[in-house]
Each structure stands twice: as C-alpha cells, then as structure tokens.
N, CA, C and O atoms as CSV, one atom per row, in Angstrom:
chain,resi,resn,atom,element,x,y,z
A,1,MET,N,N,-202.683,288.409,-92.195
A,1,MET,CA,C,-202.882,288.657,-90.789
A,1,MET,C,C,-204.355,288.447,-90.443
A,1,MET,O,O,-205.233,288.934,-91.155
A,2,PRO,N,N,-204.627,287.736,-89.371
A,2,PRO,CA,C,-206.013,287.417,-89.018
A,2,PRO,C,C,-206.889,288.645,-88.797
A,2,PRO,O,O,-208.043,288.665,-89.225
A,3,GLY,N,N,-206.354,289.673,-88.131
A,3,GLY,CA,C,-207.149,290.880,-87.889
A,3,GLY,C,C,-207.545,291.579,-89.169
A,3,GLY,O,O,-208.681,292.031,-89.308
A,4,ALA,N,N,-206.620,291.672,-90.104
A,4,ALA,CA,C,-206.907,292.325,-91.384
A,4,ALA,C,C,-207.937,291.533,-92.177
A,4,ALA,O,O,-208.828,292.125,-92.787
A,5,ARG,N,N,-207.836,290.217,-92.182
A,5,ARG,CA,C,-208.825,289.388,-92.888
A,5,ARG,C,C,-210.216,289.564,-92.280
A,5,ARG,O,O,-211.213,289.664,-92.995
A,6,ARG,N,N,-210.263,289.600,-90.967
A,6,ARG,CA,C,-211.536,289.783,-90.263
A,6,ARG,C,C,-212.142,291.146,-90.615
A,6,ARG,O,O,-213.348,291.256,-90.834
A,7,GLU,N,N,-211.306,292.172,-90.666
A,7,GLU,CA,C,-211.800,293.516,-90.994
A,7,GLU,C,C,-212.274,293.600,-92.441
A,7,GLU,O,O,-213.241,294.304,-92.730
A,8,LEU,N,N,-211.614,292.900,-93.345
A,8,LEU,CA,C,-212.051,292.867,-94.738
A,8,LEU,C,C,-213.403,292.175,-94.848
A,8,LEU,O,O,-214.279,292.643,-95.576
A,9,ARG,N,N,-213.583,291.075,-94.141
A,9,ARG,CA,C,-214.891,290.392,-94.131
A,9,ARG,C,C,-215.969,291.284,-93.528
A,9,ARG,O,O,-217.104,291.299,-94.003
A,10,ARG,N,N,-215.617,292.021,-92.492
A,10,ARG,CA,C,-216.582,292.925,-91.854
A,10,ARG,C,C,-217.020,294.010,-92.832
A,10,ARG,O,O,-218.204,294.340,-92.897
A,11,ALA,N,N,-216.087,294.564,-93.587
A,11,ALA,CA,C,-216.423,295.586,-94.584
A,11,ALA,C,C,-217.338,294.996,-95.652
A,11,ALA,O,O,-218.337,295.608,-96.030
A,12,PHE,N,N,-216.989,293.795,-96.139
A,12,PHE,CA,C,-217.807,293.159,-97.159
A,12,PHE,C,C,-219.226,292.933,-96.638
A,12,PHE,O,O,-220.196,293.227,-97.337
A,13,THR,N,N,-219.351,292.418,-95.427
A,13,THR,CA,C,-220.659,292.139,-94.838
A,13,THR,C,C,-221.475,293.421,-94.702
A,13,THR,O,O,-222.669,293.428,-95.001
A,14,PHE,N,N,-220.851,294.492,-94.259
A,14,PHE,CA,C,-221.557,295.768,-94.110
A,14,PHE,C,C,-222.101,296.257,-95.451
A,14,PHE,O,O,-223.283,296.582,-95.562
A,15,TYR,N,N,-221.249,296.309,-96.461
A,15,TYR,CA,C,-221.668,296.842,-97.759
A,15,TYR,C,C,-222.583,295.891,-98.515
A,15,TYR,O,O,-223.378,296.331,-99.345
A,16,ARG,N,N,-222.484,294.593,-98.242
A,16,ARG,CA,C,-223.369,293.626,-98.884
A,16,ARG,C,C,-224.825,293.894,-98.533
A,16,ARG,O,O,-225.714,293.664,-99.353
A,17,LEU,N,N,-225.074,294.380,-97.319
A,17,LEU,CA,C,-226.440,294.708,-96.908
A,17,LEU,C,C,-226.997,295.890,-97.687
A,17,LEU,O,O,-228.212,296.032,-97.826
A,18,ILE,N,N,-226.111,296.732,-98.192
A,18,ILE,CA,C,-226.517,297.904,-98.976
A,18,ILE,C,C,-226.619,297.532,-100.452
A,18,ILE,O,O,-227.620,297.821,-101.108
A,19,ASP,N,N,-225.558,296.878,-100.971
A,19,ASP,CA,C,-225.493,296.545,-102.395
A,19,ASP,C,C,-224.375,295.526,-102.595
A,19,ASP,O,O,-223.213,295.805,-102.302
A,20,VAL,N,N,-224.729,294.355,-103.089
A,20,VAL,CA,C,-223.746,293.285,-103.270
A,20,VAL,C,C,-222.645,293.706,-104.234
A,20,VAL,O,O,-221.472,293.424,-103.989
A,21,ASP,N,N,-223.003,294.377,-105.326
A,21,ASP,CA,C,-221.984,294.814,-106.283
A,21,ASP,C,C,-221.017,295.802,-105.656
A,21,ASP,O,O,-219.816,295.753,-105.922
A,22,LEU,N,N,-221.528,296.692,-104.830
A,22,LEU,CA,C,-220.666,297.641,-104.126
A,22,LEU,C,C,-219.718,296.902,-103.186
A,22,LEU,O,O,-218.531,297.221,-103.123
A,23,ALA,N,N,-220.231,295.928,-102.464
A,23,ALA,CA,C,-219.397,295.142,-101.548
A,23,ALA,C,C,-218.277,294.434,-102.308
A,23,ALA,O,O,-217.131,294.419,-101.857
A,24,LEU,N,N,-218.603,293.854,-103.447
A,24,LEU,CA,C,-217.593,293.180,-104.260
A,24,LEU,C,C,-216.565,294.160,-104.802
A,24,LEU,O,O,-215.370,293.865,-104.809
A,25,ARG,N,N,-217.023,295.329,-105.259
A,25,ARG,CA,C,-216.109,296.325,-105.811
A,25,ARG,C,C,-215.127,296.816,-104.751
A,25,ARG,O,O,-213.926,296.906,-105.007
A,26,ILE,N,N,-215.633,297.131,-103.568
A,26,ILE,CA,C,-214.766,297.612,-102.489
A,26,ILE,C,C,-213.760,296.540,-102.088
A,26,ILE,O,O,-212.580,296.832,-101.897
A,27,THR,N,N,-214.224,295.309,-101.961
A,27,THR,CA,C,-213.329,294.213,-101.597
A,27,THR,C,C,-212.240,294.025,-102.646
A,27,THR,O,O,-211.070,293.847,-102.307
A,28,ARG,N,N,-212.620,294.063,-103.903
A,28,ARG,CA,C,-211.627,293.899,-104.978
A,28,ARG,C,C,-210.622,295.046,-104.998
A,28,ARG,O,O,-209.433,294.828,-105.229
A,29,LEU,N,N,-211.098,296.264,-104.755
A,29,LEU,CA,C,-210.174,297.405,-104.725
A,29,LEU,C,C,-209.174,297.274,-103.572
A,29,LEU,O,O,-207.993,297.579,-103.733
A,30,ILE,N,N,-209.648,296.823,-102.419
A,30,ILE,CA,C,-208.749,296.628,-101.278
A,30,ILE,C,C,-207.724,295.541,-101.590
A,30,ILE,O,O,-206.539,295.705,-101.303
A,31,GLU,N,N,-208.171,294.441,-102.173
A,31,GLU,CA,C,-207.250,293.358,-102.522
A,31,GLU,C,C,-206.238,293.799,-103.583
A,31,GLU,O,O,-205.061,293.447,-103.508
A,32,ALA,N,N,-206.699,294.566,-104.565
A,32,ALA,CA,C,-205.787,295.057,-105.614
A,32,ALA,C,C,-204.753,296.009,-105.024
A,32,ALA,O,O,-203.585,295.977,-105.411
A,33,LYS,N,N,-205.178,296.853,-104.090
A,33,LYS,CA,C,-204.237,297.774,-103.451
A,33,LYS,C,C,-203.197,297.005,-102.639
A,33,LYS,O,O,-202.021,297.369,-102.633
A,34,ALA,N,N,-203.624,295.951,-101.961
A,34,ALA,CA,C,-202.685,295.125,-101.201
A,34,ALA,C,C,-201.654,294.495,-102.138
A,34,ALA,O,O,-200.467,294.451,-101.816
A,35,ASP,N,N,-202.098,294.013,-103.282
A,35,ASP,CA,C,-201.163,293.453,-104.268
A,35,ASP,C,C,-200.187,294.520,-104.750
A,35,ASP,O,O,-198.990,294.260,-104.873
A,36,TRP,N,N,-200.690,295.708,-105.021
A,36,TRP,CA,C,-199.860,296.808,-105.497
A,36,TRP,C,C,-198.828,297.193,-104.444
A,36,TRP,O,O,-197.662,297.429,-104.763
A,37,LEU,N,N,-199.265,297.257,-103.184
A,37,LEU,CA,C,-198.334,297.589,-102.104
A,37,LEU,C,C,-197.259,296.516,-101.942
A,37,LEU,O,O,-196.125,296.823,-101.574
A,38,SER,N,N,-197.605,295.283,-102.211
A,38,SER,CA,C,-196.614,294.204,-102.147
A,38,SER,C,C,-195.499,294.423,-103.166
A,38,SER,O,O,-194.333,294.116,-102.917
A,39,ALA,N,N,-195.893,294.964,-104.326
A,39,ALA,CA,C,-194.910,295.207,-105.385
A,39,ALA,C,C,-194.094,296.465,-105.133
A,39,ALA,O,O,-192.915,296.524,-105.482
A,40,ILE,N,N,-194.715,297.471,-104.529
A,40,ILE,CA,C,-194.051,298.764,-104.296
A,40,ILE,C,C,-194.337,299.197,-102.852
A,40,ILE,O,O,-195.090,300.148,-102.639
A,41,PRO,N,N,-193.757,298.527,-101.870
A,41,PRO,CA,C,-194.138,298.744,-100.476
A,41,PRO,C,C,-193.797,300.108,-99.893
A,41,PRO,O,O,-194.444,300.530,-98.934
A,42,ALA,N,N,-192.826,300.801,-100.422
A,42,ALA,CA,C,-192.415,302.082,-99.829
A,42,ALA,C,C,-193.358,303.227,-100.187
A,42,ALA,O,O,-193.118,304.360,-99.769
A,43,THR,N,N,-194.412,302.971,-100.938
A,43,THR,CA,C,-195.299,304.055,-101.371
A,43,THR,C,C,-196.247,304.534,-100.285
A,43,THR,O,O,-196.712,305.673,-100.334
A,44,GLY,N,N,-196.542,303.691,-99.307
A,44,GLY,CA,C,-197.428,304.118,-98.227
A,44,GLY,C,C,-196.732,305.104,-97.306
A,44,GLY,O,O,-195.509,305.087,-97.166
A,45,ALA,N,N,-197.515,305.951,-96.689
A,45,ALA,CA,C,-196.967,306.955,-95.775
A,45,ALA,C,C,-196.537,306.301,-94.461
A,45,ALA,O,O,-197.323,305.593,-93.833
A,46,PRO,N,N,-195.287,306.538,-94.046
A,46,PRO,CA,C,-194.845,305.963,-92.773
A,46,PRO,C,C,-195.504,306.669,-91.594
A,46,PRO,O,O,-195.765,307.871,-91.631
A,47,PHE,N,N,-195.766,305.888,-90.546
A,47,PHE,CA,C,-196.199,306.478,-89.280
A,47,PHE,C,C,-195.775,305.547,-88.153
A,47,PHE,O,O,-194.919,304.692,-88.382
A,48,ALA,N,N,-196.303,305.660,-87.002
A,48,ALA,CA,C,-195.836,305.046,-85.760
A,48,ALA,C,C,-195.355,303.601,-85.869
A,48,ALA,O,O,-195.954,302.775,-86.557
A,49,GLY,N,N,-194.265,303.326,-85.175
A,49,GLY,CA,C,-193.795,301.971,-84.973
A,49,GLY,C,C,-193.367,301.204,-86.206
A,49,GLY,O,O,-193.451,299.976,-86.229
A,50,GLY,N,N,-192.912,301.902,-87.227
A,50,GLY,CA,C,-192.466,301.224,-88.432
A,50,GLY,C,C,-193.587,300.792,-89.362
A,50,GLY,O,O,-193.350,300.079,-90.337
A,51,LEU,N,N,-194.791,301.215,-89.067
A,51,LEU,CA,C,-195.928,300.884,-89.922
A,51,LEU,C,C,-196.063,301.910,-91.041
A,51,LEU,O,O,-195.516,303.011,-90.970
A,52,ARG,N,N,-196.797,301.526,-92.062
A,52,ARG,CA,C,-197.145,302.422,-93.165
A,52,ARG,C,C,-198.642,302.342,-93.383
A,52,ARG,O,O,-199.284,301.357,-93.018
A,53,LYS,N,N,-199.191,303.385,-93.979
A,53,LYS,CA,C,-200.624,303.396,-94.284
A,53,LYS,C,C,-200.811,303.877,-95.715
A,53,LYS,O,O,-200.023,304.664,-96.238
A,54,SER,N,N,-201.869,303.383,-96.325
A,54,SER,CA,C,-202.158,303.769,-97.694
A,54,SER,C,C,-203.665,303.739,-97.913
A,54,SER,O,O,-204.326,302.749,-97.601
A,55,LEU,N,N,-204.197,304.823,-98.447
A,55,LEU,CA,C,-205.620,304.913,-98.750
A,55,LEU,C,C,-205.929,304.065,-99.973
A,55,LEU,O,O,-205.179,304.072,-100.949
A,56,VAL,N,N,-207.021,303.345,-99.916
A,56,VAL,CA,C,-207.490,302.572,-101.062
A,56,VAL,C,C,-208.390,303.500,-101.874
A,56,VAL,O,O,-209.524,303.773,-101.480
A,57,VAL,N,N,-207.886,303.981,-102.998
A,57,VAL,CA,C,-208.599,304.952,-103.825
A,57,VAL,C,C,-209.943,304.359,-104.256
A,57,VAL,O,O,-210.031,303.194,-104.642
A,58,GLY,N,N,-210.973,305.180,-104.181
A,58,GLY,CA,C,-212.315,304.743,-104.558
A,58,GLY,C,C,-213.086,304.118,-103.415
A,58,GLY,O,O,-214.225,303.683,-103.585
A,59,THR,N,N,-212.453,304.074,-102.236
A,59,THR,CA,C,-213.095,303.521,-101.041
A,59,THR,C,C,-212.748,304.424,-99.852
A,59,THR,O,O,-211.864,305.274,-99.954
A,60,PRO,N,N,-213.432,304.241,-98.745
A,60,PRO,CA,C,-213.063,304.975,-97.536
A,60,PRO,C,C,-212.103,304.188,-96.642
A,60,PRO,O,O,-212.045,304.432,-95.437
A,61,TYR,N,N,-211.346,303.242,-97.221
A,61,TYR,CA,C,-210.518,302.342,-96.418
A,61,TYR,C,C,-209.032,302.645,-96.523
A,61,TYR,O,O,-208.529,303.129,-97.537
A,62,LEU,N,N,-208.358,302.335,-95.423
A,62,LEU,CA,C,-206.901,302.411,-95.333
A,62,LEU,C,C,-206.357,301.008,-95.134
A,62,LEU,O,O,-206.961,300.184,-94.448
A,63,ILE,N,N,-205.217,300.751,-95.737
A,63,ILE,CA,C,-204.472,299.536,-95.436
A,63,ILE,C,C,-203.288,299.969,-94.584
A,63,ILE,O,O,-202.513,300.846,-94.966
A,64,ILE,N,N,-203.167,299.347,-93.442
A,64,ILE,CA,C,-202.055,299.617,-92.537
A,64,ILE,C,C,-201.173,298.376,-92.564
A,64,ILE,O,O,-201.641,297.264,-92.320
A,65,TYR,N,N,-199.895,298.576,-92.862
A,65,TYR,CA,C,-199.032,297.428,-93.095
A,65,TYR,C,C,-197.611,297.687,-92.625
A,65,TYR,O,O,-197.207,298.815,-92.341
A,66,ARG,N,N,-196.878,296.593,-92.559
A,66,ARG,CA,C,-195.470,296.629,-92.179
A,66,ARG,C,C,-194.668,296.042,-93.339
A,66,ARG,O,O,-195.038,295.011,-93.902
A,67,VAL,N,N,-193.582,296.696,-93.686
A,67,VAL,CA,C,-192.715,296.195,-94.752
A,67,VAL,C,C,-191.795,295.141,-94.156
A,67,VAL,O,O,-191.123,295.371,-93.151
A,68,ARG,N,N,-191.783,293.984,-94.798
A,68,ARG,CA,C,-190.889,292.896,-94.403
A,68,ARG,C,C,-189.793,292.779,-95.452
A,68,ARG,O,O,-189.780,293.547,-96.413
A,69,GLN,N,N,-188.896,291.858,-95.290
A,69,GLN,CA,C,-187.766,291.743,-96.218
A,69,GLN,C,C,-188.211,291.504,-97.656
A,69,GLN,O,O,-187.723,292.175,-98.565
A,70,THR,N,N,-189.114,290.576,-97.880
A,70,THR,CA,C,-189.502,290.241,-99.248
A,70,THR,C,C,-190.982,290.478,-99.536
A,70,THR,O,O,-191.444,290.204,-100.644
A,71,THR,N,N,-191.716,290.971,-98.577
A,71,THR,CA,C,-193.158,291.165,-98.748
A,71,THR,C,C,-193.656,292.210,-97.754
A,71,THR,O,O,-192.861,292.885,-97.100
A,72,ILE,N,N,-194.966,292.334,-97.648
A,72,ILE,CA,C,-195.546,293.194,-96.624
A,72,ILE,C,C,-196.434,292.339,-95.735
A,72,ILE,O,O,-196.915,291.280,-96.138
A,73,GLY,N,N,-196.638,292.818,-94.529
A,73,GLY,CA,C,-197.592,292.188,-93.620
A,73,GLY,C,C,-198.702,293.177,-93.359
A,73,GLY,O,O,-198.474,294.225,-92.754
A,74,ILE,N,N,-199.899,292.860,-93.806
A,74,ILE,CA,C,-201.020,293.769,-93.593
A,74,ILE,C,C,-201.503,293.595,-92.165
A,74,ILE,O,O,-201.877,292.502,-91.741
A,75,VAL,N,N,-201.487,294.694,-91.439
A,75,VAL,CA,C,-201.841,294.682,-90.028
A,75,VAL,C,C,-203.326,294.959,-89.852
A,75,VAL,O,O,-203.993,294.291,-89.062
A,76,ARG,N,N,-203.844,295.933,-90.575
A,76,ARG,CA,C,-205.250,296.338,-90.445
A,76,ARG,C,C,-205.799,296.772,-91.787
A,76,ARG,O,O,-205.058,297.209,-92.666
A,77,VAL,N,N,-207.104,296.646,-91.933
A,77,VAL,CA,C,-207.866,297.240,-93.033
A,77,VAL,C,C,-208.978,298.003,-92.331
A,77,VAL,O,O,-209.926,297.400,-91.826
A,78,ARG,N,N,-208.865,299.324,-92.297
A,78,ARG,CA,C,-209.784,300.123,-91.485
A,78,ARG,C,C,-210.436,301.224,-92.284
A,78,ARG,O,O,-209.839,301.789,-93.199
A,79,HIS,N,N,-211.674,301.522,-91.924
A,79,HIS,CA,C,-212.379,302.663,-92.495
A,79,HIS,C,C,-211.660,303.914,-91.989
A,79,HIS,O,O,-211.333,304.012,-90.806
A,80,ALA,N,N,-211.423,304.849,-92.872
A,80,ALA,CA,C,-210.644,306.042,-92.515
A,80,ALA,C,C,-211.303,306.874,-91.421
A,80,ALA,O,O,-210.613,307.600,-90.704
A,81,ALA,N,N,-212.619,306.785,-91.278
A,81,ALA,CA,C,-213.318,307.564,-90.253
A,81,ALA,C,C,-213.277,306.899,-88.877
A,81,ALA,O,O,-213.631,307.523,-87.877
A,82,GLU,N,N,-212.844,305.629,-88.822
A,82,GLU,CA,C,-212.755,304.922,-87.550
A,82,GLU,C,C,-211.484,305.327,-86.800
A,82,GLU,O,O,-210.583,305.954,-87.356
A,83,ASP,N,N,-211.443,304.954,-85.545
A,83,ASP,CA,C,-210.226,305.151,-84.767
A,83,ASP,C,C,-209.281,304.007,-85.121
A,83,ASP,O,O,-209.312,302.954,-84.483
A,84,TRP,N,N,-208.455,304.206,-86.118
A,84,TRP,CA,C,-207.602,303.149,-86.638
A,84,TRP,C,C,-206.203,303.161,-86.033
A,84,TRP,O,O,-205.391,302.296,-86.362
A,85,ARG,N,N,-205.910,304.084,-85.189
A,85,ARG,CA,C,-204.593,304.107,-84.544
A,85,ARG,C,C,-204.625,303.184,-83.370
A,85,ARG,O,O,-203.623,303.040,-82.670
C-alpha cells in the first residue's frame, strides 16, 4: 500500500538523522513483523472496520492491516504515540 510504504520511509528518514544503524534496525523489524503477519494474520488485535493492528516489538510502531483471502494488505505503519486512527 502506498501510504504504508511512505510511512515506513518517513520513519527510516527520521531515525537515520539520529543513528543510521537504529534506522536500519527499526525498518528491518517492521518488515519482519509484516512478513510474520502475512504467515499468521489473525494474531493482530481486531478493531474498527475489519482492520487489525499489531505492535512491532522493539519499536514504537504499529502495523495496521486488513486480512485478505491469501495475504494481508498493510494499510498504515504508524508510531504508537501518533493519532493513528
């Protein structure tokens, strides 16, 4: 999803200014969580409109996604402290 990709790039850009290794670690953790959710999509907590959310452990980020027939569609990648609803 274009919005989720844009938000992932925004997170990387923000943390890169602080520490490149930190930016890479956070990005990799988010990508690994997305892969994990693809394999086991029902693990995220359900909330409004058929969406699910899942915290990316080791980061302050949430992945907000929709379960599809054979995969998931990531709708947002948001910092948990932001207004992500």
